[in-house]
C-alpha positions as CSV (number, residue, x, y, z in Angstrom):
1,M,42.0,13.0,37.6
2,K,42.6,13.7,41.0
3,N,42.9,17.4,41.8
4,P,43.7,19.0,45.3
5,I,41.1,21.4,46.8
6,A,42.1,25.2,46.5
7,G,42.6,26.9,49.6
8,G,42.3,23.9,52.2
9,A,43.6,24.6,55.7
10,G,45.8,21.8,57.6
11,G,44.7,18.3,56.8
12,A,42.2,19.3,54.5
13,A,44.7,20.7,52.2
14,G,46.0,17.3,51.4
15,V,42.5,15.8,50.4
16,E,41.6,15.0,46.8
17,V,38.6,15.0,45.1
18,A,37.8,13.4,41.6
19,L,36.5,15.7,39.2
20,P,35.1,14.9,35.5
21,H,37.7,15.8,32.9
22,P,36.3,18.0,30.2
23,R,37.9,15.3,27.4
24,T,36.1,12.5,29.0
25,S,32.8,14.2,28.5
26,K,33.5,14.8,25.1
27,V,34.8,11.4,24.1
28,Q,31.3,9.8,25.7
29,A,29.6,12.4,23.6
30,R,31.5,11.2,20.5
31,T,30.7,7.5,21.4
32,L,27.1,8.4,21.5
33,L,26.8,10.0,18.4
34,E,28.8,7.2,16.7
35,N,25.9,4.9,17.5
36,E,24.0,4.8,14.4
37,R,20.5,4.1,16.1
38,L,20.9,6.9,18.4
39,L,21.8,9.3,15.8
40,A,18.8,8.4,13.7
41,A,16.5,8.6,16.6
42,L,18.0,12.1,17.2
43,L,17.6,13.5,13.8
44,L,14.1,12.0,13.4
45,A,12.8,13.2,16.5
46,P,11.9,16.9,15.4
47,A,10.2,15.5,12.2
48,V,8.1,13.0,14.4
49,L,7.3,15.6,16.9
50,L,6.0,18.1,14.3
51,L,4.4,15.3,12.4
52,G,2.6,14.1,15.5
53,T,1.6,17.9,16.6
54,F,0.3,19.0,13.5
55,I,-0.9,16.0,11.4
56,A,-1.4,12.9,13.8
57,Y,-3.2,14.9,16.7
58,P,-5.5,16.9,14.4
59,F,-6.4,13.7,12.9
60,V,-7.1,11.7,15.8
61,M,-9.4,14.7,17.2
62,G,-11.1,14.7,13.9
63,V,-11.8,11.1,14.3
64,W,-13.1,11.4,18.0
65,L,-15.3,14.3,17.0
66,S,-16.8,12.4,14.4
67,L,-18.1,9.8,16.8
68,S,-19.2,12.1,19.4
69,S,-22.1,14.7,19.7
70,T,-19.5,17.6,20.1
71,T,-20.8,20.9,19.3
72,V,-19.2,24.4,20.3
73,G,-19.4,24.9,23.9
74,T,-20.2,21.3,24.9
75,A,-17.5,18.4,25.1
76,G,-20.4,15.7,23.7
77,T,-20.4,12.0,24.4
78,F,-19.5,9.1,22.3
79,V,-22.5,8.3,19.8
80,G,-20.8,5.6,17.9
81,L,-21.6,6.1,14.0
82,K,-24.6,8.0,14.2
83,N,-23.0,11.0,12.7
84,F,-22.1,9.2,9.7
85,G,-25.8,7.5,9.0
86,K,-27.3,11.3,9.7
87,V,-24.9,13.0,7.1
88,W,-25.5,9.9,4.4
89,N,-29.3,10.8,4.9
90,D,-28.5,14.4,4.1
91,S,-29.4,15.4,0.6
92,I,-27.4,18.4,0.6
93,F,-24.2,16.0,1.5
94,R,-24.9,13.8,-1.5
95,E,-25.0,16.7,-3.9
96,A,-21.7,17.8,-2.3
97,F,-20.4,14.5,-2.7
98,W,-21.3,14.3,-6.3
99,N,-20.2,17.7,-7.3
100,T,-16.5,17.0,-5.6
101,G,-16.4,13.9,-7.9
102,F,-17.5,15.9,-11.0
103,Y,-15.2,19.1,-10.2
104,T,-12.3,16.4,-9.7
105,F,-12.5,14.5,-12.6
106,W,-13.1,17.1,-15.0
107,A,-10.7,19.7,-13.5
108,T,-8.0,17.1,-13.6
109,V,-8.7,16.0,-17.2
110,F,-8.5,19.5,-18.3
111,K,-5.2,20.2,-16.2
112,L,-3.6,17.4,-17.6
113,T,-4.7,18.1,-21.5
114,L,-3.6,21.5,-21.4
115,G,-0.6,21.0,-19.1
116,M,0.6,18.1,-21.7
117,W,-0.1,20.5,-24.5
118,L,2.1,23.6,-22.9
119,A,4.8,21.2,-21.6
120,V,5.2,19.9,-25.3
121,L,5.1,23.3,-26.8
122,L,7.8,24.6,-24.3
123,N,10.1,21.8,-24.7
124,R,10.6,23.3,-28.2
125,H,13.4,26.1,-28.7
126,F,12.0,29.5,-29.4
127,R,13.0,33.0,-28.6
128,G,11.7,34.2,-25.2
129,K,11.4,30.5,-23.9
130,R,12.9,31.6,-20.5
131,L,10.3,34.3,-20.2
132,V,7.3,32.3,-21.1
133,R,8.4,29.5,-18.5
134,A,9.0,32.1,-15.8
135,S,5.4,33.5,-16.5
136,M,3.9,30.1,-16.1
137,L,4.3,30.3,-12.4
138,L,2.4,33.7,-12.1
139,P,-1.2,31.6,-10.9
140,F,1.3,30.0,-8.1
141,I,2.5,33.4,-7.2
142,V,-0.7,35.1,-6.8
143,P,-2.4,33.9,-3.6
144,T,-5.4,31.7,-4.2
145,V,-7.9,34.0,-2.2
146,L,-6.9,37.2,-4.3
147,S,-6.8,35.4,-7.9
148,T,-10.5,33.9,-6.9
149,F,-11.7,37.4,-6.0
150,A,-10.4,38.4,-9.5
151,W,-12.3,35.6,-11.2
152,R,-15.6,36.4,-9.0
153,W,-15.4,39.9,-10.2
154,M,-15.1,38.7,-14.0
155,F,-18.2,36.5,-13.1
156,D,-20.4,38.5,-11.3
157,P,-23.9,38.4,-12.6
158,T,-24.1,42.4,-12.5
159,F,-20.4,43.7,-13.3
160,S,-19.2,41.0,-15.2
161,V,-16.6,42.1,-17.6
162,L,-17.1,38.5,-19.6
163,N,-20.9,39.3,-19.9
164,W,-20.3,43.0,-21.0
165,S,-17.4,41.9,-23.7
166,L,-19.5,39.0,-24.9
167,Y,-22.8,41.4,-25.3
168,K,-20.5,44.1,-27.1
169,L,-18.8,41.6,-29.6
170,G,-22.7,40.5,-30.3
171,F,-22.4,36.9,-29.2
172,I,-24.9,37.1,-26.4
173,T,-28.5,39.2,-25.8
174,T,-28.9,38.3,-22.1
175,K,-26.6,37.7,-19.6
176,L,-25.1,34.6,-18.8
177,P,-25.7,33.3,-15.0
178,F,-22.2,32.7,-14.4
179,L,-22.2,32.2,-10.5
180,S,-26.4,32.7,-10.1
181,D,-27.0,29.3,-11.4
182,G,-25.8,25.8,-9.7
183,A,-24.3,24.2,-13.1
184,W,-22.8,27.4,-14.4
185,G,-21.1,27.8,-10.9
186,L,-19.5,24.3,-10.6
187,W,-18.1,25.0,-14.2
188,C,-16.7,28.2,-13.4
189,A,-15.0,26.8,-10.4
190,I,-13.5,23.8,-12.7
191,V,-12.3,26.8,-15.1
192,V,-10.7,28.7,-12.1
193,N,-9.0,25.6,-11.0
194,T,-7.6,24.3,-14.4
195,W,-6.2,28.1,-14.7
196,R,-4.4,27.6,-11.3
197,G,-3.3,24.0,-11.5
198,M,-2.4,23.8,-15.1
199,P,0.9,25.4,-14.7
200,F,2.1,22.5,-11.9
201,F,1.1,20.1,-14.6
202,A,3.1,21.7,-17.3
203,I,6.5,22.3,-15.1
204,T,6.3,18.8,-14.1
205,L,5.7,17.3,-17.4
206,L,8.3,19.4,-19.1
207,A,10.7,18.1,-16.4
208,G,9.9,14.5,-17.4
209,L,10.2,15.6,-21.3
210,Q,13.6,16.9,-20.7
211,T,14.7,13.6,-19.2
212,I,13.7,11.8,-22.7
213,N,16.7,11.0,-25.1
214,P,16.2,13.0,-28.3
215,D,17.9,10.2,-30.2
216,L,14.7,8.4,-29.6
217,H,12.8,10.9,-31.4
218,E,15.2,11.2,-34.3
219,A,15.3,7.2,-34.7
220,A,11.4,7.2,-35.0
221,S,11.5,10.2,-37.4
222,L,13.9,8.2,-39.7
223,D,11.3,5.1,-39.4
224,G,8.9,7.8,-41.0
225,A,7.0,8.3,-37.7
226,N,4.9,11.7,-37.7
227,G,4.8,14.0,-34.8
228,W,1.5,12.2,-33.2
229,K,3.1,8.9,-33.8
230,R,6.3,10.0,-32.0
231,F,4.6,11.3,-29.2
232,W,1.8,8.3,-28.8
233,H,4.7,5.6,-29.2
234,V,7.8,7.3,-27.8
235,T,7.1,10.2,-25.5
236,W,3.7,9.4,-23.8
237,P,5.0,5.8,-22.8
238,L,8.2,7.3,-21.1
239,L,5.9,10.1,-19.5
240,K,3.7,7.8,-18.1
241,P,5.1,7.5,-14.4
242,V,5.6,11.2,-14.1
243,T,2.1,11.7,-15.4
244,L,0.6,9.3,-13.0
245,V,2.6,10.8,-9.7
246,V,1.3,14.3,-11.0
247,V,-2.6,13.0,-11.2
248,V,-2.1,11.5,-7.8
249,F,-1.0,14.8,-6.2
250,S,-3.5,16.8,-8.2
251,V,-6.5,14.3,-7.5
252,I,-5.8,14.9,-3.7
253,Q,-5.6,18.7,-3.8
254,T,-8.5,19.1,-5.9
255,F,-10.6,16.4,-4.0
256,S,-10.2,18.5,-0.8
257,D,-10.4,21.9,-2.2
258,F,-11.7,24.5,-0.2
259,Q,-10.6,28.1,-0.7
260,L,-11.6,28.4,-4.5
261,I,-15.1,27.3,-3.7
262,Y,-15.7,29.2,-0.5
263,V,-14.6,32.5,-2.1
264,L,-16.1,32.2,-5.7
265,T,-19.5,30.9,-4.8
266,G,-19.7,30.1,-1.0
267,G,-21.3,26.9,-2.0
268,G,-24.3,28.4,-3.3
269,P,-26.9,29.3,-5.1
270,A,-29.0,27.2,-2.4
271,N,-26.1,25.1,-1.8
272,S,-25.8,23.9,-5.3
273,T,-21.9,24.4,-5.5
274,H,-20.9,22.7,-2.3
275,L,-17.9,20.4,-2.2
276,I,-17.2,18.2,0.8
277,A,-14.9,20.4,2.4
278,T,-17.0,23.5,2.1
279,Y,-19.8,21.8,3.4
280,A,-18.1,20.3,6.3
281,Y,-16.9,23.8,7.3
282,Q,-20.4,25.2,7.0
283,I,-22.1,22.5,9.2
284,G,-19.0,22.0,11.5
285,V,-17.8,25.7,12.1
286,A,-20.7,28.0,10.8
287,T,-23.4,26.0,12.7
288,G,-21.3,24.6,15.4
289,L,-22.1,21.0,15.0
290,L,-18.7,19.8,15.3
291,G,-19.2,16.0,15.3
292,E,-21.1,16.2,12.1
293,G,-18.6,18.5,10.3
294,A,-15.9,15.9,11.3
295,A,-18.0,13.1,9.9
296,I,-18.3,14.7,6.6
297,S,-14.8,15.6,6.3
298,L,-13.8,12.0,7.0
299,T,-15.7,10.7,4.1
300,M,-13.2,12.2,1.7
301,L,-10.6,9.6,3.6
302,P,-11.7,6.3,2.1
303,V,-12.1,7.7,-1.3
304,L,-8.6,9.3,-1.4
305,F,-7.1,6.0,-0.2
306,I,-8.6,3.8,-2.9
307,V,-7.8,6.5,-5.5
308,V,-4.5,6.8,-4.7
309,W,-4.0,3.2,-3.7
310,L,-5.1,2.3,-7.4
311,Q,-2.8,4.5,-9.2
312,L,0.1,3.6,-7.2
313,R,-0.5,-0.1,-8.0
314,Y,-0.6,0.8,-11.4
315,L,2.3,2.9,-11.3
316,R,4.4,-0.3,-9.7
317,R,3.1,-2.4,-12.7
318,L,4.5,0.1,-14.9
319,E,7.8,0.0,-13.3
320,N,7.9,-3.7,-13.3
321,A,6.8,-3.9,-16.8
């Protein structure tokens, strides 16, 4: 649209200048937003930016550090796979690798077993059911570091309330080495991890149980199936996809666990309870060997990839069956 210039003098007063009309800008913006590809790119841009900043960039930096001789204060140079070879010949790393697999396997088994039992129990109708369900979330509400400090006090070699209780009840005559022995320390960590992770299994499996049609159980009961047969032939097959998803998440979290071991045992005594994550921290941050620490932490990647791939493949087979 053409408008005359305000305040113009003489012949200039008759000059008309083309100015953008507000309605034209709105129409153009609306037209751009109606473009599905452009709108999708705009909506995805913040998520891509966040993922790139907080996930992709640290991962790429970790890969680069593992292939370099970087230490705290020095940039380092490219050394290829030298750090991985050095890590593999480290006896403490091999023990940490074994501990991580042992810790993940038994913690997942216990969480699955106890979580399933608790979910089946909470799926029944009883007085105070909502209160019991809400109280199950307590391990999630309490910060991991705080709850682990409480467990550490209970397992303390000198002031352990468990040792004191067992001694007063006459079950033991000498103190049990909860955290002063490597094997005991690792089992104590498994107990704490089970206590913290079991509610996640129970809540998720309970949600899966409530999607199962009660008519199937009633039909099985009419056919003479007892409680175990109803669980094994009706509940478990229908709950298997949910269980696999929960197990995948649990394996990933447990295999890369750091806080619990760091607070409970610190990797001791004598490096006997180190997991891969805590040992990578000790080498990379505490001793300043960033390249070797990054190489240790990256050893988790192929293991987790294989585990997750196998479980997802089995889950897809179940869906297609």
